[in-house]
N, C-alpha and C positions, 0 to 999 in steps of 0.2 A: 886579085885582091887579095893582103895579108889575110893571115887568119890569126886567130889566136884567144880574141877579146868576148870575155865574158862581161853580160852585160844585164843587170836586175833591173826589170823597169816596174814600179811602185809609186805607192803612194797613202796619203797618210787617211784616207777614207776609201769608202766603195765610190763605184758611180762616174767617177772622173775621165775616165777609157783607158784606164792602166790595160786593160786587155788589147784594147783595139791599138792602142800604139805599138805595144807587145807585136802582135800577131802582123801587122803592117810592116814594121821593121825587121822581123822575120823573112815577109814575101818578098820585099822592096835587097835584103841579099842572099835568098835562095839563088838564082841564077847562079851563084859564084859552085854551087855543090856544096857548100863547105859550113852548112848553117844546124844547127841542132837548137831544135826549141825543148823548156822545161817548161811545162804549165804546174809549178809549184803551190796552184790555191788548192788543196789538195780534199778540203770540205768542201770546195763545190768549183770544178774546171771547168771551165767553156770555150776554154779558146778552141776546141773541137770542131765548136758548132761552127767557127770561119774556114778553120784550115782543111779539115773535112778529109782528118787522115783515114791511110788502110793501115789498123790495127794488127800486127801480125805477132807480136808476144803478148800475154799477159799474166805476171809472177807476183805469188804471194808475198806481203811482206810482214815481218812478225819479229814480236821484240820477248825478251825471256820473263819471266814472272816467278818468284818460289810457289814452291809445291811442299807442305810442311810434312816430314812422315811420324807424325804424332805417337807413333810405336817407340818412335828414336829418343823422340824428344822429351827433356823434363821440365818446360816450360821454364826456364829462365829467365826470357824476358828479353836475354840478350840482342835477336834478331830487331824486335822495334825496339831498343834503345838506340839502334845505331844507323835507324832507319833515317832517315830527315826527309822524306815525303809521308809519314804516319801513315804508310802502306801496312804495318802489321800491326796486330793489337794482341798482346795475352790475356785469356780473361778463365781464369781457374785451370782447369784442364784443357782449355783448346788454343790454339791460335788464329787468329782470323786476317784471312788475308785480303785486302780489298785490290783489285787489280785496276782499277782504274787510275789507283794513285801511284803503282809502279812505274818507277823511274828504268827502273830493268841496268840496275847499279852492281847489282851485284853483291852487295858491301850483307846481305844477310847472310848467302849464302859460304860467303868466305868466311863470314866471321861467328857461324854457329859453332860453339864450340864441341858439338856431338856429331857433325857431319848432318844434320837431321834435314837439311833445309837442299831440295835440288831445285834446277834452274829448267823450267819448258815452257814450250813457244806458245806466243799468242798471237792469232793476227789480228793482225793493228790496218790493215789495208789491200791494196793492188796495185802495180807499177802496168803501165801498158804501152806497148813501142811499137811507132812504128812507120810510116812515109807522108806526106802530104806533100804530094811535088819531088822537088829534090831537096824537101827540109826532114831532117831529122826530127821524126816527134816524139817527146818522151812525155807524160802524165800520169799522175799517182791520184787515186781516189781513196779517201779516208772510210772506213766502215763504218757504220751508221751508229749510232752508242758509244762510239770510243773518243775518249776526250782529249787526248795530244794527240797532234801532230807532226812535231820538229822529228821525230823517229823516222816516220814517211818522208818528208823532205830530205833526212838526209840520206835517207838509202837513192832515192831519185835524183839526188845531185850526184850522185856514185857511180849517175850512168852517162856522165858528161863524157863527151867522146875528145881524149887531146889536140891538140893543134885544130881545132873548130870555133869560129865564131858559135857563142852561146847566148841564145835570147832566155830569160827566168823572166816570166810574169808571175809574180810575186803575191803573197797575200797584201791586202790591204792593213793598213794601221800599222800598229807599231808594238805588238804584242809578240812571243816567243816566236809562230809559224815565220811574220815578214821577217823577223830577226833573220831564224836559221834561213828562211832564202835567200836574202840579201847577203850573208855573211861570204866572203871569202872572191868576193867579184872584184872585176876591177874597175866598173863603176855602176855605179847607182842613179837612174834617169828617172826624177821625182815628178809623176804627172801631177797636177792640178788644176783648177779652175778657177775663173776669177769669183767667188765669192767668199762670202765673210767665214765662212764653213772651209771654203777649199786651204785658204789662207792660215786659218787656224789648224787644222791638220797637218798645211805642208809644213808650219814651223817644228810640229813635234816630231813630223818624219824627219827632217833636215836634221833636227839633235838627235834621232836615235842614230840615222848614216854616220852624223858623223864621230859620236862616241864609238861606233866599230871601226871606222878609222877609215873607210873607202872615198875615193873621191866620189861627186855627184854634181850634178846639172839637174837643170827643170826645164820640163815642157811644160806650157799652156794650151789646155783644151778648151774648148770653146772660146775663144780669145774675140771679144768686140771693140778693144782700146777703150774701153770705160775705165769709171773710176776703182771697180774692182781689181783689172789686171795692174793698174798705176803702182795700185798697193798692193801686188804680187812681185813687182818688177822693181820695187822699192825696199822690198823685205831681202830681195836675192843679191838686189847691190850692197843692202848692209853687211848678208853674211859672205858676201864674193862666190856668190852660185851664179853660174853662167846659165842664161836663158838662152837653149839648144834651137831650141825650136816652136812656133807654136801653129795649133790647126785651127783653123777660122769657125766660129758661131757659123753653120753653114747648115739649113735645114737639108738640103740634097744628101752631106752626109748622114744625117740623123735617119734620113729615109731608107738609105743604104742599109744604115745599120739595123733599122727595125727587119730589113729582109736577107738578112745574115747574111747581107756580101761585105767585102772589108771594102776602107778607102781605097783600096788600089783597082780593085774590082771594078770599082762605079768611076776611079777616073785615075784612067794608068798614069797621066804624068804629075800624080805626087808620087812615085814611084823614083825620082829625082831626088828628091826633098825629103826622102825618110833617108837614102844615102848619102844625103849631104850630113844630115843628122849623125850618121855613123862613124863620117869621118869625121865630126867634131867630139863625138867622143873617143874617137882612136887619137888627135890632137890631143885632148884633154888629157888622156892617161898618158900619154908619151913623155 
């Protein structure tokens, strides 16, 4: 099987089955031995519940934050003025640093006229890597209390292995973490459900991916052939989005999920459907 595609599995809202799709797509391709799974939902990674990887390494991730030497500072306020994120403030003879707002751009230390600012590392999370059968598994966990996950997601995505098919489980929504996870993918597979909320958030997600210039397709989960599914198909037709796969509204799938099982574990015949999904993705990208 040819390798080398990066597929981000995303959704406009939580609870659509995005992780379920990402996990089963990776498992369907895993027999090739050239699949890597990145769980970029760093605030609440849960793909490990289904893939059950053996974690072999854990590495801290840090971002630089300013540290001010007030003995060398004349409190001119240049650092505060240059900071686009309001992470520094000068109050009398003190410089206040708000680490939670700092984006680690380095402008304050670069432009301080007295070189009174240096950057020090601040831990934001950890990246864990291992094996889930034939799948290379990598996930990241954002530390409790840390406000910004994109730097951790960027560090996680740097673990991608060239030449391998990469499945990215993106966080839900259309905010910065989702955008950072999807960015630079070959295709974004948008998972939705046939409900009014599902359609509304699919519209938002499709718009965000279109703005990034990334090809996309749609997977309808819990499909029932009803009015909700019809409206999603009408939207996809209007936007030129291919409905690449549907997963039926099936009680047995829900029961398997509740037991921590994958679709392929409950129904091995589904492997061919997910392999066909990947081939549809490859054709759309070509």
